N, C-alpha and C positions, 0 to 999 in steps of 0.2 A: 047778269049783266054781262053780254061778251064786247068787243072789240076788237073786228075781224076774226083773225084767230086768238086771241089773247082771253083770257076766263079773270073776271074783276069780278073779285067777292068785297063787297064793301063794308065799311065800319058799321057797327050801330048807333057811333056816335052822331051820323049824320040823320035821326028820324024828323025832328022837329026845328031844324036848323039849317037854312038856307047857309047860313057864313059854314058850318062844317063842311055843307054838304059841297062849295065853293073848294077850299081847301081839298079835299078828296078828288075832286076834280083835276087841280091842279098838281097835285102827286104823281094822279094817272096819267096824265100828259108830259110830267118829266121822263116817268116809267116806261112810257110806251112811246115818246117819242112824236107823237099823236097831240098838237095842240094850235089851238087859234090866235092870233096876234093881240088879239083884244084883253087878253086875261096877260098880258104885259104891261107895264109899262113901258113909254119910250127909254125912260134911262135907266131899264132895270138891270139889276147887276144879279151873276149867280155865282156864289164861290163853292167850286164845284169840289175842288179838294186844299191842303193848304198851302198850292200853289198854282193853282191855276183858278183866277175870277174869270168868266166870261160877261162881256158889259156891252148893253142897249139891247133892243127887242130884236132886232133882226140878227146879231150876232148867238141870240139866246133862240132861234128860233132854226139857224144854220145848225147849231150844236146839237139839237134835238131833232135835227134829220138824220143824223146818220147812229141812233138807239136802233138797236134788235128789238125786235118786237119781243115781248116774252110771252111765255106759255098760258102765265097766270099770275096776277097780281092780287094780293089779298093786305087790306088794310086794315090796320088794326086799330089805331086812333086818328082822327080827323078833327082837332078843336081848336076853335078861334075866341080870342077875346080882346074886342077894343081892334088896333093898328095890327095882330101878331095873329101866327095863327099856324097849325102843326099836323102833320101828318108822318103815323110811321108803319111800319108794314114789311115786306118778304116779296120779292120779285123771282118767279124759277123762271128759270131758260129754259128752252130746249132739249139742251144736254140733262136735263134734272138738277141741274146744280142751283143753290137759292142763296140769293142775297138779301138781306136785310138792309132797309132804307129810313131814313127821316129827314124829311124837310120841314125846315123853319123860314115863315114866310113873313113879309112885312108889308103893307100893304100905303096905297096912297092915304085912304083915311079909313075911318072907325066903321066906314059903311061895305071895306073890304070889296070894292069893284076893280080893281086891279094891284098887280104885284110889282112893289119896286126892290125887291132885295129879295136872294132866295141864298139861302145858305143849307147843303147836302151832308149828309153825313152818311157814313156807310161802313 
């Protein structure tokens, strides 16, 4: 799969699980900056570092707008259970630099319709 110039290698965890696939889609959105508003709850919080938290749907979308498109994203794992999900993998930038990522999500309910909390670990 490609997203513009970005090559996406998805996780094998998503085969028969729509929730796992949704978790993967959210991680790809965070890593590429290409996201639709409806995946985020209006009151979403995104803890990006120990000192930086982005609050609210509009602020999260604004933060994503400055994300550089990577050359490649490899999602190693994307799993969901109940109201939580996690995706991990590696992002490769245009200069060849590789950066691991892990995003932990809390959803508004067990059906995982939208994200209310994100914690990113790098």
